[in-house]
BALOBA-1460 file (C-alpha; in Angstrom, 3 decimals):
// residues 343
<rec num="1" residu="m" x="80.263" y="-147.141" z="-28.690"/>
<rec num="2" residu="p" x="79.089" y="-149.631" z="-26.527"/>
<rec num="3" residu="p" x="78.426" y="-148.870" z="-22.721"/>
<rec num="4" residu="p" x="81.108" y="-150.442" z="-20.236"/>
<rec num="5" residu="p" x="79.739" y="-153.411" z="-18.738"/>
<rec num="6" residu="e" x="77.466" y="-153.874" z="-16.001"/>
<rec num="7" residu="g" x="80.130" y="-153.134" z="-13.086"/>
<rec num="8" residu="a" x="83.022" y="-151.469" z="-14.850"/>
<rec num="9" residu="l" x="85.072" y="-149.014" z="-13.755"/>
<rec num="10" residu="r" x="84.184" y="-145.383" z="-15.481"/>
<rec num="11" residu="a" x="86.833" y="-142.762" z="-15.650"/>
<rec num="12" residu="d" x="85.491" y="-139.145" z="-15.079"/>
<rec num="13" residu="p" x="85.416" y="-136.813" z="-18.013"/>
<rec num="14" residu="s" x="85.789" y="-133.785" z="-15.927"/>
<rec num="15" residu="r" x="88.526" y="-134.749" z="-14.229"/>
<rec num="16" residu="p" x="90.623" y="-136.870" z="-17.008"/>
<rec num="17" residu="w" x="94.066" y="-137.015" z="-14.864"/>
<rec num="18" residu="r" x="92.036" y="-138.950" z="-12.048"/>
<rec num="19" residu="a" x="93.963" y="-142.625" z="-12.138"/>
<rec num="20" residu="a" x="91.320" y="-145.146" z="-13.590"/>
<rec num="21" residu="a" x="91.560" y="-147.076" z="-10.120"/>
<rec num="22" residu="a" x="89.711" y="-144.040" z="-8.403"/>
<rec num="23" residu="s" x="87.128" y="-143.444" z="-10.850"/>
<rec num="24" residu="y" x="83.622" y="-144.480" z="-9.676"/>
<rec num="25" residu="v" x="80.615" y="-147.057" z="-10.842"/>
<rec num="26" residu="g" x="77.163" y="-146.478" z="-11.985"/>
<rec num="27" residu="d" x="75.539" y="-144.091" z="-14.249"/>
<rec num="28" residu="e" x="76.762" y="-141.123" z="-12.827"/>
<rec num="29" residu="p" x="80.437" y="-139.345" z="-11.118"/>
<rec num="30" residu="p" x="80.267" y="-138.543" z="-7.494"/>
<rec num="31" residu="t" x="79.165" y="-135.493" z="-6.311"/>
<rec num="32" residu="y" x="82.496" y="-134.895" z="-4.812"/>
<rec num="33" residu="e" x="86.311" y="-134.695" z="-5.766"/>
<rec num="34" residu="t" x="87.589" y="-138.214" z="-4.519"/>
<rec num="35" residu="e" x="90.910" y="-137.248" z="-3.242"/>
<rec num="36" residu="p" x="91.663" y="-135.026" z="-0.599"/>
<rec num="37" residu="t" x="91.383" y="-130.798" z="-0.974"/>
<rec num="38" residu="t" x="90.598" y="-129.452" z="2.366"/>
<rec num="39" residu="l" x="92.329" y="-130.301" z="5.390"/>
<rec num="40" residu="p" x="90.812" y="-129.929" z="9.277"/>
<rec num="41" residu="v" x="90.833" y="-126.902" z="11.334"/>
<rec num="42" residu="t" x="93.684" y="-128.096" z="13.777"/>
<rec num="43" residu="d" x="94.168" y="-126.559" z="17.203"/>
<rec num="44" residu="p" x="97.409" y="-126.185" z="17.906"/>
<rec num="45" residu="e" x="97.242" y="-126.980" z="21.480"/>
<rec num="46" residu="d" x="96.039" y="-130.622" z="20.693"/>
<rec num="47" residu="l" x="97.932" y="-131.638" z="17.770"/>
<rec num="48" residu="r" x="97.445" y="-135.398" z="18.939"/>
<rec num="49" residu="d" x="94.183" y="-135.040" z="18.364"/>
<rec num="50" residu="v" x="94.817" y="-134.437" z="14.887"/>
<rec num="51" residu="v" x="93.714" y="-137.741" z="12.182"/>
<rec num="52" residu="p" x="95.622" y="-138.912" z="8.878"/>
<rec num="53" residu="d" x="92.294" y="-138.695" z="6.127"/>
<rec num="54" residu="t" x="93.987" y="-141.803" z="5.268"/>
<rec num="55" residu="v" x="94.787" y="-144.909" z="6.944"/>
<rec num="56" residu="l" x="96.066" y="-148.837" z="6.246"/>
<rec num="57" residu="e" x="97.170" y="-151.587" z="8.339"/>
<rec num="58" residu="g" x="97.799" y="-154.871" z="6.758"/>
<rec num="59" residu="a" x="98.559" y="-158.984" z="7.902"/>
<rec num="60" residu="r" x="99.085" y="-162.188" z="7.664"/>
<rec num="61" residu="y" x="99.009" y="-165.292" z="9.977"/>
<rec num="62" residu="g" x="98.916" y="-168.848" z="9.740"/>
<rec num="63" residu="t" x="95.713" y="-169.425" z="6.727"/>
<rec num="64" residu="l" x="94.622" y="-165.673" z="6.541"/>
<rec num="65" residu="t" x="95.613" y="-162.957" z="5.048"/>
<rec num="66" residu="l" x="94.618" y="-159.272" z="6.248"/>
<rec num="67" residu="r" x="93.701" y="-155.969" z="4.381"/>
<rec num="68" residu="a" x="92.223" y="-152.914" z="6.115"/>
<rec num="69" residu="a" x="91.696" y="-149.398" z="5.388"/>
<rec num="70" residu="s" x="90.224" y="-146.387" z="7.156"/>
<rec num="71" residu="l" x="89.687" y="-143.053" z="4.329"/>
<rec num="72" residu="r" x="87.667" y="-139.410" z="5.513"/>
<rec num="73" residu="g" x="84.662" y="-139.670" z="3.142"/>
<rec num="74" residu="d" x="84.610" y="-137.433" z="0.171"/>
<rec num="75" residu="a" x="82.038" y="-134.868" z="1.768"/>
<rec num="76" residu="a" x="84.549" y="-134.231" z="4.315"/>
<rec num="77" residu="r" x="87.439" y="-134.423" z="2.414"/>
<rec num="78" residu="y" x="84.977" y="-131.443" z="0.854"/>
<rec num="79" residu="r" x="83.992" y="-129.474" z="3.941"/>
<rec num="80" residu="g" x="87.347" y="-129.644" z="5.605"/>
<rec num="81" residu="e" x="86.328" y="-132.229" z="8.825"/>
<rec num="82" residu="p" x="87.884" y="-134.433" z="9.939"/>
<rec num="83" residu="r" x="87.391" y="-138.606" z="9.213"/>
<rec num="84" residu="r" x="84.771" y="-139.542" z="12.263"/>
<rec num="85" residu="d" x="85.618" y="-143.629" z="11.412"/>
<rec num="86" residu="a" x="88.308" y="-145.281" z="13.849"/>
<rec num="87" residu="l" x="90.339" y="-148.309" z="12.618"/>
<rec num="88" residu="l" x="92.920" y="-150.175" z="14.560"/>
<rec num="89" residu="a" x="93.891" y="-153.686" z="13.931"/>
<rec num="90" residu="v" x="96.341" y="-155.296" z="16.960"/>
<rec num="91" residu="r" x="97.705" y="-158.625" z="18.292"/>
<rec num="92" residu="f" x="97.606" y="-160.143" z="22.001"/>
<rec num="93" residu="g" x="99.845" y="-163.567" z="22.557"/>
<rec num="94" residu="t" x="102.472" y="-164.249" z="20.306"/>
<rec num="95" residu="g" x="103.172" y="-167.095" z="18.744"/>
<rec num="96" residu="d" x="99.714" y="-169.801" z="17.811"/>
<rec num="97" residu="s" x="98.573" y="-168.187" z="20.412"/>
<rec num="98" residu="a" x="97.988" y="-164.733" z="19.381"/>
<rec num="99" residu="l" x="95.200" y="-163.354" z="19.008"/>
<rec num="100" residu="i" x="94.152" y="-160.602" z="16.766"/>
<rec num="101" residu="l" x="91.634" y="-157.773" z="17.614"/>
<rec num="102" residu="v" x="90.751" y="-155.564" z="13.694"/>
<rec num="103" residu="a" x="87.874" y="-152.805" z="15.561"/>
<rec num="104" residu="v" x="86.412" y="-150.415" z="12.978"/>
<rec num="105" residu="a" x="84.327" y="-147.546" z="14.402"/>
<rec num="106" residu="s" x="82.135" y="-144.392" z="13.471"/>
<rec num="107" residu="g" x="81.299" y="-141.508" z="15.177"/>
<rec num="108" residu="q" x="77.621" y="-139.664" z="15.222"/>
<rec num="109" residu="r" x="77.344" y="-137.414" z="11.773"/>
<rec num="110" residu="a" x="77.586" y="-133.449" z="13.341"/>
<rec num="111" residu="a" x="78.094" y="-134.832" z="16.906"/>
<rec num="112" residu="p" x="81.952" y="-132.556" z="18.152"/>
<rec num="113" residu="g" x="84.570" y="-134.672" z="19.026"/>
<rec num="114" residu="a" x="82.681" y="-137.437" z="17.250"/>
<rec num="115" residu="h" x="86.633" y="-138.217" z="16.235"/>
<rec num="116" residu="r" x="87.569" y="-138.957" z="19.444"/>
<rec num="117" residu="v" x="84.318" y="-141.077" z="20.845"/>
<rec num="118" residu="a" x="85.823" y="-143.661" z="17.737"/>
<rec num="119" residu="r" x="88.511" y="-143.953" z="19.090"/>
<rec num="120" residu="e" x="88.321" y="-144.499" z="22.099"/>
<rec num="121" residu="l" x="85.076" y="-146.858" z="22.092"/>
<rec num="122" residu="c" x="87.916" y="-148.704" z="20.367"/>
<rec num="123" residu="e" x="90.710" y="-148.421" z="22.503"/>
<rec num="124" residu="w" x="88.544" y="-149.039" z="25.020"/>
<rec num="125" residu="i" x="87.518" y="-152.857" z="23.384"/>
<rec num="126" residu="a" x="90.833" y="-153.285" z="22.902"/>
<rec num="127" residu="g" x="92.450" y="-152.521" z="26.242"/>
<rec num="128" residu="a" x="89.365" y="-155.810" z="27.608"/>
<rec num="129" residu="v" x="89.937" y="-157.983" z="24.941"/>
<rec num="130" residu="g" x="93.854" y="-158.094" z="25.639"/>
<rec num="131" residu="g" x="93.198" y="-158.368" z="29.407"/>
<rec num="132" residu="n" x="91.204" y="-161.621" z="28.391"/>
<rec num="133" residu="q" x="93.320" y="-162.678" z="25.343"/>
<rec num="134" residu="a" x="94.171" y="-165.695" z="26.965"/>
<rec num="135" residu="r" x="90.275" y="-166.752" z="28.474"/>
<rec num="136" residu="l" x="89.516" y="-166.013" z="24.330"/>
<rec num="137" residu="t" x="91.656" y="-168.044" z="22.762"/>
<rec num="138" residu="e" x="90.904" y="-170.444" z="24.694"/>
<rec num="139" residu="d" x="86.899" y="-169.748" z="23.885"/>
<rec num="140" residu="i" x="87.515" y="-170.120" z="20.492"/>
<rec num="141" residu="h" x="89.851" y="-172.564" z="19.734"/>
<rec num="142" residu="t" x="87.351" y="-174.454" z="22.217"/>
<rec num="143" residu="a" x="83.667" y="-173.609" z="19.909"/>
<rec num="144" residu="n" x="82.640" y="-172.473" z="23.225"/>
<rec num="145" residu="r" x="80.528" y="-169.959" z="21.485"/>
<rec num="146" residu="g" x="77.748" y="-169.373" z="24.925"/>
<rec num="147" residu="a" x="81.173" y="-168.236" z="26.577"/>
<rec num="148" residu="l" x="82.387" y="-165.929" z="23.810"/>
<rec num="149" residu="s" x="78.919" y="-164.275" z="23.210"/>
<rec num="150" residu="s" x="78.128" y="-163.600" z="26.417"/>
<rec num="151" residu="g" x="81.291" y="-162.263" z="27.526"/>
<rec num="152" residu="l" x="82.520" y="-160.207" z="24.288"/>
<rec num="153" residu="h" x="78.486" y="-158.886" z="24.737"/>
<rec num="154" residu="r" x="79.323" y="-157.829" z="29.056"/>
<rec num="155" residu="l" x="83.309" y="-156.070" z="27.123"/>
<rec num="156" residu="t" x="81.073" y="-154.302" z="24.716"/>
<rec num="157" residu="d" x="78.322" y="-152.743" z="27.468"/>
<rec num="158" residu="r" x="81.161" y="-151.603" z="30.032"/>
<rec num="159" residu="a" x="82.878" y="-149.922" z="26.686"/>
<rec num="160" residu="y" x="79.129" y="-148.263" z="26.256"/>
<rec num="161" residu="g" x="79.427" y="-147.400" z="29.852"/>
<rec num="162" residu="r" x="82.042" y="-145.474" z="30.273"/>
<rec num="163" residu="l" x="80.952" y="-143.671" z="26.401"/>
<rec num="164" residu="r" x="77.524" y="-142.522" z="29.040"/>
<rec num="165" residu="a" x="79.420" y="-141.191" z="31.588"/>
<rec num="166" residu="g" x="81.607" y="-139.124" z="29.365"/>
<rec num="167" residu="a" x="78.390" y="-137.954" z="28.271"/>
<rec num="168" residu="t" x="77.610" y="-136.721" z="32.075"/>
<rec num="169" residu="v" x="80.729" y="-135.457" z="32.480"/>
<rec num="170" residu="r" x="79.949" y="-133.399" z="29.838"/>
<rec num="171" residu="g" x="76.549" y="-132.315" z="29.870"/>
<rec num="172" residu="l" x="76.613" y="-133.907" z="26.254"/>
<rec num="173" residu="a" x="72.890" y="-136.278" z="25.547"/>
<rec num="174" residu="p" x="74.056" y="-140.393" z="25.468"/>
<rec num="175" residu="a" x="73.334" y="-139.971" z="21.559"/>
<rec num="176" residu="d" x="75.285" y="-136.554" z="21.152"/>
<rec num="177" residu="h" x="78.972" y="-139.187" z="22.482"/>
<rec num="178" residu="t" x="78.349" y="-142.700" z="21.216"/>
<rec num="179" residu="a" x="79.447" y="-144.109" z="18.159"/>
<rec num="180" residu="s" x="78.700" y="-147.322" z="16.411"/>
<rec num="181" residu="v" x="81.925" y="-149.858" z="16.912"/>
<rec num="182" residu="r" x="81.994" y="-153.643" z="15.245"/>
<rec num="183" residu="c" x="84.417" y="-155.777" z="15.595"/>
<rec num="184" residu="l" x="86.377" y="-158.879" z="14.629"/>
<rec num="185" residu="l" x="89.042" y="-162.242" z="16.597"/>
<rec num="186" residu="l" x="90.871" y="-163.706" z="14.425"/>
<rec num="187" residu="p" x="93.221" y="-166.214" z="16.118"/>
<rec num="188" residu="a" x="96.840" y="-166.816" z="15.003"/>
<rec num="189" residu="h" x="96.629" y="-170.576" z="15.217"/>
<rec num="190" residu="p" x="96.993" y="-171.389" z="11.595"/>
<rec num="191" residu="a" x="94.528" y="-175.317" z="12.732"/>
<rec num="192" residu="c" x="92.106" y="-173.190" z="14.214"/>
<rec num="193" residu="r" x="89.404" y="-170.829" z="11.241"/>
<rec num="194" residu="t" x="87.543" y="-170.357" z="13.509"/>
<rec num="195" residu="r" x="85.730" y="-166.215" z="13.065"/>
<rec num="196" residu="v" x="84.410" y="-164.221" z="15.686"/>
<rec num="197" residu="f" x="82.018" y="-161.008" z="14.742"/>
<rec num="198" residu="f" x="80.402" y="-158.741" z="17.767"/>
<rec num="199" residu="g" x="79.419" y="-154.798" z="18.023"/>
<rec num="200" residu="v" x="76.897" y="-152.240" z="17.898"/>
<rec num="201" residu="g" x="75.412" y="-150.258" z="15.259"/>
<rec num="202" residu="g" x="75.294" y="-149.819" z="11.599"/>
<rec num="203" residu="g" x="78.140" y="-151.400" z="9.367"/>
<rec num="204" residu="g" x="78.004" y="-154.546" z="7.137"/>
<rec num="205" residu="l" x="79.660" y="-158.385" z="7.831"/>
<rec num="206" residu="f" x="79.770" y="-159.913" z="4.098"/>
<rec num="207" residu="r" x="81.070" y="-163.358" z="3.264"/>
<rec num="208" residu="l" x="82.695" y="-163.298" z="-0.767"/>
<rec num="209" residu="r" x="82.278" y="-167.444" z="-1.677"/>
<rec num="210" residu="d" x="82.702" y="-168.785" z="-5.035"/>
<rec num="211" residu="g" x="81.855" y="-165.147" z="-6.349"/>
<rec num="212" residu="v" x="79.220" y="-164.669" z="-4.821"/>
<rec num="213" residu="w" x="77.987" y="-161.589" z="-2.057"/>
<rec num="214" residu="q" x="76.443" y="-162.587" z="1.378"/>
<rec num="215" residu="d" x="75.497" y="-160.391" z="4.031"/>
<rec num="216" residu="l" x="75.838" y="-162.037" z="7.009"/>
<rec num="217" residu="e" x="74.964" y="-159.345" z="9.449"/>
<rec num="218" residu="p" x="73.252" y="-160.829" z="12.286"/>
<rec num="219" residu="d" x="70.122" y="-159.431" z="13.565"/>
<rec num="220" residu="g" x="69.767" y="-158.069" z="17.002"/>
<rec num="221" residu="g" x="69.660" y="-160.936" z="19.737"/>
<rec num="222" residu="e" x="70.020" y="-163.201" z="16.923"/>
<rec num="223" residu="r" x="73.149" y="-165.879" z="17.211"/>
<rec num="224" residu="d" x="74.146" y="-166.398" z="14.182"/>
<rec num="225" residu="t" x="72.280" y="-166.325" z="11.572"/>
<rec num="226" residu="v" x="73.652" y="-166.420" z="8.679"/>
<rec num="227" residu="g" x="72.706" y="-164.798" z="4.831"/>
<rec num="228" residu="g" x="72.454" y="-166.683" z="1.626"/>
<rec num="229" residu="p" x="73.081" y="-164.745" z="-1.511"/>
<rec num="230" residu="v" x="72.065" y="-161.071" z="-1.665"/>
<rec num="231" residu="i" x="70.084" y="-160.571" z="-3.936"/>
<rec num="232" residu="g" x="71.580" y="-158.069" z="-7.268"/>
<rec num="233" residu="y" x="75.867" y="-159.757" z="-5.958"/>
<rec num="234" residu="g" x="77.773" y="-161.893" z="-7.695"/>
<rec num="235" residu="s" x="75.222" y="-161.497" z="-10.844"/>
<rec num="236" residu="g" x="75.822" y="-164.055" z="-14.215"/>
<rec num="237" residu="r" x="78.132" y="-166.066" z="-11.510"/>
<rec num="238" residu="p" x="76.864" y="-169.407" z="-9.855"/>
<rec num="239" residu="p" x="75.139" y="-169.001" z="-6.790"/>
<rec num="240" residu="v" x="76.095" y="-170.748" z="-3.721"/>
<rec num="241" residu="q" x="74.284" y="-172.950" z="-1.509"/>
<rec num="242" residu="r" x="72.567" y="-171.028" z="1.009"/>
<rec num="243" residu="a" x="74.863" y="-171.049" z="4.228"/>
<rec num="244" residu="a" x="72.267" y="-172.412" z="6.723"/>
<rec num="245" residu="q" x="72.614" y="-175.439" z="3.913"/>
<rec num="246" residu="e" x="76.317" y="-175.454" z="5.200"/>
<rec num="247" residu="p" x="77.308" y="-178.764" z="7.677"/>
<rec num="248" residu="q" x="77.164" y="-177.716" z="11.919"/>
<rec num="249" residu="h" x="80.654" y="-177.055" z="13.289"/>
<rec num="250" residu="p" x="79.929" y="-176.824" z="17.583"/>
<rec num="251" residu="q" x="80.296" y="-173.284" z="16.913"/>
<rec num="252" residu="q" x="76.965" y="-172.725" z="15.036"/>
<rec num="253" residu="a" x="74.976" y="-175.383" z="17.362"/>
<rec num="254" residu="p" x="71.995" y="-174.084" z="19.086"/>
<rec num="255" residu="d" x="73.311" y="-172.722" z="22.809"/>
<rec num="256" residu="p" x="70.612" y="-173.009" z="25.686"/>
<rec num="257" residu="d" x="71.937" y="-170.209" z="27.611"/>
<rec num="258" residu="p" x="70.821" y="-166.918" z="26.321"/>
<rec num="259" residu="t" x="73.144" y="-163.817" z="26.047"/>
<rec num="260" residu="p" x="72.062" y="-161.743" z="29.263"/>
<rec num="261" residu="p" x="70.587" y="-158.661" z="28.228"/>
<rec num="262" residu="p" x="73.259" y="-155.300" z="29.136"/>
<rec num="263" residu="e" x="72.855" y="-153.304" z="31.730"/>
<rec num="264" residu="s" x="71.534" y="-150.609" z="29.243"/>
<rec num="265" residu="e" x="70.934" y="-150.758" z="26.061"/>
<rec num="266" residu="p" x="73.772" y="-148.623" z="23.488"/>
<rec num="267" residu="v" x="71.812" y="-145.682" z="22.359"/>
<rec num="268" residu="h" x="72.529" y="-147.489" z="18.414"/>
<rec num="269" residu="g" x="70.137" y="-150.856" z="19.012"/>
<rec num="270" residu="p" x="71.513" y="-154.398" z="20.426"/>
<rec num="271" residu="f" x="74.203" y="-156.507" z="20.693"/>
<rec num="272" residu="r" x="74.817" y="-158.439" z="17.420"/>
<rec num="273" residu="f" x="77.445" y="-161.300" z="17.363"/>
<rec num="274" residu="r" x="78.369" y="-164.203" z="15.551"/>
<rec num="275" residu="a" x="81.156" y="-166.991" z="14.867"/>
<rec num="276" residu="s" x="81.476" y="-168.916" z="11.796"/>
<rec num="277" residu="v" x="83.843" y="-171.326" z="10.317"/>
<rec num="278" residu="a" x="86.064" y="-169.707" z="7.293"/>
<rec num="279" residu="r" x="86.481" y="-172.347" z="4.484"/>
<rec num="280" residu="p" x="90.157" y="-172.022" z="1.835"/>
<rec num="281" residu="g" x="88.914" y="-169.339" z="-0.883"/>
<rec num="282" residu="d" x="86.497" y="-167.467" z="0.985"/>
<rec num="283" residu="t" x="86.671" y="-163.312" z="2.153"/>
<rec num="284" residu="l" x="85.413" y="-161.759" z="5.165"/>
<rec num="285" residu="l" x="84.301" y="-158.146" z="5.289"/>
<rec num="286" residu="l" x="83.752" y="-156.343" z="7.918"/>
<rec num="287" residu="c" x="82.767" y="-152.615" z="7.102"/>
<rec num="288" residu="s" x="81.838" y="-149.580" z="8.139"/>
<rec num="289" residu="a" x="78.520" y="-148.108" z="7.536"/>
<rec num="290" residu="g" x="80.263" y="-145.612" z="4.610"/>
<rec num="291" residu="l" x="81.028" y="-148.559" z="2.928"/>
<rec num="292" residu="a" x="78.020" y="-151.538" z="3.529"/>
<rec num="293" residu="e" x="75.463" y="-149.043" z="2.276"/>
<rec num="294" residu="p" x="76.986" y="-148.401" z="-1.118"/>
<rec num="295" residu="l" x="77.481" y="-152.236" z="-1.250"/>
<rec num="296" residu="r" x="73.509" y="-152.559" z="-0.661"/>
<rec num="297" residu="g" x="72.807" y="-150.335" z="-3.188"/>
<rec num="298" residu="e" x="74.437" y="-150.394" z="-5.815"/>
<rec num="299" residu="a" x="75.639" y="-154.370" z="-7.554"/>
<rec num="300" residu="a" x="77.518" y="-152.179" z="-9.704"/>
<rec num="301" residu="l" x="79.727" y="-151.834" z="-7.351"/>
<rec num="302" residu="a" x="79.003" y="-155.448" z="-5.398"/>
<rec num="303" residu="d" x="79.882" y="-156.896" z="-8.765"/>
<rec num="304" residu="r" x="83.121" y="-154.673" z="-8.891"/>
<rec num="305" residu="l" x="84.500" y="-155.716" z="-5.588"/>
<rec num="306" residu="a" x="83.596" y="-159.293" z="-5.837"/>
<rec num="307" residu="e" x="85.412" y="-159.370" z="-9.250"/>
<rec num="308" residu="r" x="88.670" y="-157.494" z="-7.430"/>
<rec num="309" residu="w" x="88.440" y="-159.825" z="-5.055"/>
<rec num="310" residu="d" x="87.472" y="-162.830" z="-5.454"/>
<rec num="311" residu="t" x="90.672" y="-163.810" z="-5.956"/>
<rec num="312" residu="a" x="93.957" y="-166.480" z="-3.755"/>
<rec num="313" residu="e" x="95.361" y="-163.963" z="-3.350"/>
<rec num="314" residu="a" x="94.581" y="-161.091" z="-1.756"/>
<rec num="315" residu="p" x="95.706" y="-158.083" z="-2.973"/>
<rec num="316" residu="g" x="98.694" y="-154.907" z="-1.551"/>
<rec num="317" residu="l" x="97.777" y="-152.357" z="0.843"/>
<rec num="318" residu="a" x="98.142" y="-149.701" z="-2.465"/>
<rec num="319" residu="a" x="95.323" y="-151.676" z="-5.048"/>
<rec num="320" residu="f" x="92.739" y="-152.499" z="-1.446"/>
<rec num="321" residu="l" x="93.270" y="-148.768" z="-0.668"/>
<rec num="322" residu="a" x="92.234" y="-148.101" z="-4.503"/>
<rec num="323" residu="d" x="88.944" y="-150.889" z="-4.416"/>
<rec num="324" residu="a" x="87.537" y="-149.322" z="-0.890"/>
<rec num="325" residu="q" x="87.789" y="-146.145" z="-2.361"/>
<rec num="326" residu="t" x="85.692" y="-146.802" z="-5.716"/>
<rec num="327" residu="g" x="83.514" y="-143.616" z="-6.071"/>
<rec num="328" residu="v" x="79.376" y="-144.308" z="-6.435"/>
<rec num="329" residu="k" x="77.188" y="-141.331" z="-6.875"/>
<rec num="330" residu="g" x="74.613" y="-140.327" z="-3.033"/>
<rec num="331" residu="y" x="77.591" y="-141.983" z="-0.669"/>
<rec num="332" residu="a" x="79.885" y="-139.852" z="0.241"/>
<rec num="333" residu="d" x="80.495" y="-140.518" z="3.719"/>
<rec num="334" residu="d" x="84.275" y="-142.123" z="5.416"/>
<rec num="335" residu="r" x="84.183" y="-145.475" z="4.267"/>
<rec num="336" residu="t" x="86.454" y="-148.205" z="5.970"/>
<rec num="337" residu="a" x="87.265" y="-151.609" z="5.422"/>
<rec num="338" residu="a" x="88.987" y="-154.742" z="6.777"/>
<rec num="339" residu="a" x="88.822" y="-157.854" z="4.877"/>
<rec num="340" residu="v" x="90.077" y="-161.586" z="5.511"/>
<rec num="341" residu="w" x="91.573" y="-163.756" z="2.832"/>
<rec num="342" residu="e" x="91.644" y="-167.330" z="3.977"/>
<rec num="343" residu="a" x="94.571" y="-169.636" z="2.406"/>
């Protein structure tokens, strides 16, 4: 029997009861069972601290459709540890002036209360974005990239300042009481296709265009850097034009005013920012390191998701979750993904 094509899902012969959607790519099955096994230990005095194994979100506004999922990693499921990733998708405002925020955070591995830190960071940033929704929406609609970058930089730094203060109160090192965070701002107005990314720490920002993945992750301190097709992504498909050759947009024009440095650089690294204009047919993917690392490291997974997500219609929530949890040996961390389909 010929081997399955590159990127194809493989059934795990040791677990014949698993659905094909819960199988894996690559030469070997993942070390841990993909489905949940052990529940985390729960404090009966603090049931509000319980973290569900999996969270799904979705929405549709104007030309965009959002699908998001956060699931506990295979290793955490095996060990009975809570999900350290946090996902928050919220809408501020109404009608065409509404602004959607998607925030993804990942707590430190093995740090006590890592799941609480990640959730708090998402909530603090969401509160600040909601409090400045009118101004942020105006800056996005008018392509005021300099104001967006500096304002979101200050907002993010204040959230990390609260984490540092919390670490001091608890007698913890800042590195043990922190999290990485990555956010998307999506205007609801159908005529505005500007998509704004900002955050600190590990993870990924990718764009699927014409069947080929582009790695759009900006380097810290750089403005609106745009990556071309990533080697190994979209193999067998026609390459797309490098994003640097795309028509200029006011939001991609050089900004003479540098972003002021934060008061104290977060433990996870520098602030990252990127604003871009979506094209019909694009799929933008924001994800935590638990999905970004296998996407960059296993071409078969990138090919599989390109095949599944290079569609005019966004998948349903159940199908999106099944795609996001496709197994890859050697990658067992929590996975959080938020994808935006452009009609």
